[in-house]
C-alpha positions in Angstrom: 59.6 -82.9 -54.9 56.1 -81.2 -54.8 57.7 -77.5 -55.9 55.9 -74.2 -55.6 56.3 -71.3 -57.4 55.8 -67.4 -55.6 52.6 -65.8 -56.9 51.4 -62.7 -55.7 47.9 -63.3 -55.5 44.8 -65.6 -56.4 41.2 -65.9 -56.0 41.9 -69.8 -55.5 43.8 -69.3 -52.2 43.2 -71.4 -49.1 45.5 -71.7 -45.9 47.7 -74.7 -45.2 47.0 -77.8 -43.3 49.4 -80.5 -41.5 48.0 -83.9 -41.2 50.1 -87.2 -39.9 51.9 -89.6 -42.3 52.1 -92.8 -41.7 55.2 -95.2 -42.8 56.2 -98.6 -42.4 54.4 -101.3 -40.1 55.3 -102.4 -37.2 54.3 -105.4 -35.0 52.5 -104.2 -31.6 51.1 -106.8 -28.9 47.2 -105.8 -28.3 45.6 -106.8 -24.8 45.4 -110.3 -25.7 49.5 -110.5 -26.3 48.5 -111.2 -30.1 50.6 -109.5 -32.7 49.0 -107.2 -34.9 50.1 -105.0 -37.2 49.9 -101.3 -37.3 51.5 -97.9 -38.9 53.5 -95.8 -36.9 53.4 -91.3 -37.6 56.7 -90.8 -39.2 56.2 -87.1 -39.9 53.7 -84.2 -41.4 51.9 -84.6 -44.6 51.7 -80.8 -46.0 48.0 -80.7 -47.9 45.1 -78.0 -48.7 41.5 -78.0 -48.3 40.8 -78.4 -51.8 36.8 -78.8 -51.3 35.9 -75.9 -53.1 38.4 -76.3 -56.0 36.9 -80.0 -56.0 33.3 -78.8 -56.3 34.0 -76.6 -59.2 36.5 -79.1 -61.2 34.9 -81.9 -63.8 35.3 -85.3 -62.4 37.4 -87.9 -64.1 36.1 -91.2 -64.1 39.4 -93.0 -65.1 39.1 -96.6 -63.4 40.9 -98.1 -61.1 42.1 -101.7 -61.6 39.6 -103.9 -60.3 41.2 -105.8 -57.5 39.7 -109.5 -57.5 41.1 -109.5 -60.9 44.4 -108.2 -59.9 44.5 -110.6 -57.4 43.9 -113.5 -59.9 46.6 -112.7 -61.9 48.9 -112.1 -59.1 48.5 -115.6 -57.4 50.4 -118.9 -57.9 53.5 -116.6 -59.3 56.9 -117.8 -57.5 58.6 -114.5 -56.9 57.2 -111.1 -56.6 58.7 -107.5 -56.5 56.9 -104.5 -54.5 57.8 -101.4 -55.9 56.3 -97.9 -54.8 56.1 -94.8 -56.3 58.0 -92.1 -54.3 55.1 -89.1 -53.5 53.2 -90.5 -56.2 51.2 -87.6 -57.3 54.4 -85.2 -56.7 55.6 -86.2 -59.8 52.9 -84.9 -62.1 53.3 -81.6 -63.4 50.8 -79.5 -63.7 49.7 -77.3 -66.4 50.8 -74.0 -65.8 47.3 -72.1 -66.7 46.1 -74.3 -63.4 48.6 -74.0 -61.2 47.3 -70.9 -59.6 44.1 -73.0 -58.7 46.7 -74.6 -56.0 47.6 -71.5 -54.9 47.9 -71.4 -50.6 49.1 -69.1 -48.2 52.0 -69.5 -45.3 53.9 -67.3 -43.4 56.5 -66.9 -45.8 54.0 -66.0 -48.4 51.4 -67.0 -51.5 52.4 -69.8 -53.0 51.3 -72.2 -56.3 52.2 -76.1 -56.6 54.1 -76.6 -59.8 53.1 -80.5 -59.6 49.8 -82.5 -58.2 49.5 -82.0 -54.4 47.0 -84.4 -52.2 43.8 -83.5 -52.1 42.6 -82.7 -55.7 39.7 -84.6 -56.4 41.0 -86.2 -59.9 44.4 -86.6 -58.6 43.8 -90.4 -58.2 42.1 -90.4 -61.8 45.1 -88.6 -63.0 47.6 -90.8 -61.6 46.7 -94.2 -62.2 46.4 -93.0 -66.1 49.7 -91.3 -66.2 51.2 -94.9 -65.2 48.6 -96.7 -67.3 50.1 -94.7 -70.4 53.7 -95.6 -69.1 53.2 -99.5 -68.6 50.6 -100.0 -70.6 52.5 -102.7 -72.7 53.4 -104.6 -69.2 50.1 -104.8 -67.5 48.5 -107.8 -66.8 51.5 -109.8 -68.3 53.9 -109.3 -65.7 53.2 -106.1 -63.8 50.2 -105.2 -61.8 49.4 -101.3 -60.9 47.5 -99.8 -58.1 48.2 -96.2 -58.0 51.8 -95.8 -56.7 52.0 -99.7 -55.6 53.5 -101.9 -58.4 53.9 -105.7 -58.4 56.7 -107.3 -61.0 56.2 -111.0 -60.9 58.0 -114.0 -62.6 57.0 -117.8 -62.7 60.8 -118.4 -62.5 63.8 -117.0 -60.9 64.9 -115.6 -64.8 61.9 -114.4 -65.9 61.0 -112.7 -62.4 64.3 -110.9 -63.0 64.3 -110.1 -66.9 60.4 -108.7 -65.6 61.9 -106.7 -63.0 64.8 -105.2 -65.5 62.0 -104.1 -67.7 60.1 -102.2 -65.5 62.9 -100.4 -63.7 64.4 -99.4 -67.4 60.9 -97.7 -67.7 61.0 -96.1 -64.9 64.2 -95.1 -65.3 63.2 -93.6 -69.2 60.7 -91.6 -68.1 62.0 -90.2 -64.9 59.6 -91.9 -62.5 61.1 -91.7 -59.3 60.7 -95.1 -56.7 60.8 -94.9 -53.1 63.6 -97.5 -52.4 62.9 -97.9 -48.5 59.0 -99.2 -49.5 60.5 -101.7 -52.3 60.8 -105.6 -51.3 63.1 -107.2 -54.0 62.8 -111.2 -54.8 59.7 -111.7 -52.2 57.7 -115.0 -52.3 54.5 -113.5 -50.9 53.3 -110.1 -49.6 50.2 -108.4 -48.8 48.6 -107.0 -51.5 45.5 -104.2 -50.8 44.9 -106.3 -47.4 44.8 -109.6 -49.2 48.1 -112.6 -49.1 49.4 -113.4 -52.2 52.0 -116.4 -52.5 52.7 -119.3 -54.6 
């Protein structure tokens, strides 16, 4: 999904690193025989050490939503839908002139990313700005967004379905890809940033 292009050389080159990728939640028993949720390692995520690039980068301070305000708007709704953006950052194209700055070297050559990788200091702000621009007319009305997590809600089943259709159509119009394995439709409650929401 991230897409790489081969390049000959760059002053920005860095080595590849692999970090555990955790997905899904399973319930396990602790020493007191209590069930607790935990996330399991399902694979590996390729990442780069962008500390030097990040140090030289002018910081983007686009705000993330206030969690308490978001939770207030979500509380008491009859129906929820949890949508997850597939490889969120990797859906954002990098300007051609900036691709060289993401250069990495591996056994197969020297490459640069065409799409925004993980590890760039401005990636969260860039992603949140892009997503907020796409859904600006829906946010705070029937949609809440925190990074690549989208929460659609409604007070009635009909309203919920109508809102969900609007969000999914917008995803389709803007080529925003969702991770269907992490999406949950027509639920009455759920966990948002560690907080339970329900009617």
